[in-house]
VOGU-3710 file (C-alpha; in Angstrom, 3 decimals, decimal comma):
1> xxxxxxxxxx> -0,150/0,085/0,022  1,313/3,421/-0,832  2,553/5,459/2,119  3,822/9,106/0,920  5,844/11,125/3,470  6,664/14,704/2,113  9,129/16,822/4,012  8,936/20,414/4,061  9,955/23,544/5,880  7,753/24,593/8,585
11> xxxxxxxxxx> 5,349/27,306/7,679  2,255/25,515/6,015  -0,954/25,603/7,406  -2,885/22,589/8,405  -5,290/23,430/5,754  -2,470/23,606/3,564  -0,893/20,328/4,162  -4,774/18,971/4,209  -5,374/19,879/0,624  -2,008/18,614/-0,635
21> xxxxxxxxxx> -2,526/15,497/1,089  -6,061/15,059/-0,576  -4,188/16,035/-3,917  -1,189/13,196/-3,443  -3,931/10,800/-2,594  -5,824/11,183/-5,803  -2,875/11,255/-7,864  -1,957/8,046/-6,491  -4,839/6,730/-6,924  -5,390/7,635/-10,636
31> xxxxxxxxxx> -1,452/7,177/-11,548  -1,297/3,642/-9,790  -4,798/2,523/-9,698  -5,258/2,084/-5,806  -8,359/2,671/-4,028  -8,444/5,782/-1,345  -8,256/3,369/1,835  -5,041/2,031/0,471  -3,338/5,314/0,566  -1,857/7,188/3,365
41> xxxxxxxxxx> 0,475/10,528/3,519  2,311/12,058/6,106  4,236/15,334/6,542  7,602/15,448/8,280  8,712/19,256/8,993  12,408/20,032/8,652  14,043/23,114/9,685  15,724/24,986/6,709  19,273/24,971/8,536  18,815/21,080/8,555
51> xxxxxxxxxx> 17,476/20,568/5,196  20,992/19,838/3,540  22,043/17,400/6,187  18,919/15,599/7,034  17,156/15,513/3,793  19,127/16,554/0,599  21,839/14,405/1,265  20,567/11,408/2,831  17,255/11,152/0,604  17,950/12,811/-2,719
61> xxxxxxxxxx> 21,786/13,315/-3,286  22,575/9,645/-1,857  19,126/7,768/-3,628  19,581/9,881/-6,910  18,638/6,666/-8,801  15,466/6,491/-7,128  14,557/10,179/-7,293  11,755/10,564/-10,238  11,578/14,145/-9,885  14,975/15,610/-9,159
71> xxxxxxxx> 15,033/19,144/-7,530  16,579/21,944/-9,537  19,014/23,128/-6,616  21,973/21,490/-4,876  22,238/23,286/-1,475  26,059/22,126/-1,359  27,029/23,901/-4,473  27,620/27,429/-3,953
//
């Protein structure tokens, strides 16, 4: 069953996160043909100063081949 975890910096409202969870759920249902009750969505907030070390390096840079939508930034390149 798909469980989607979205990591983001703090500051989005509960309403915004609920709306995004609904949209992600519908996208998963449409793209992967799962029923709504099979899909779960969670959000993890990460402080901006921790983003590079806690998200970018371990989950994007170190797993580059599994990232289907790659970011257009690299916090380690200045």
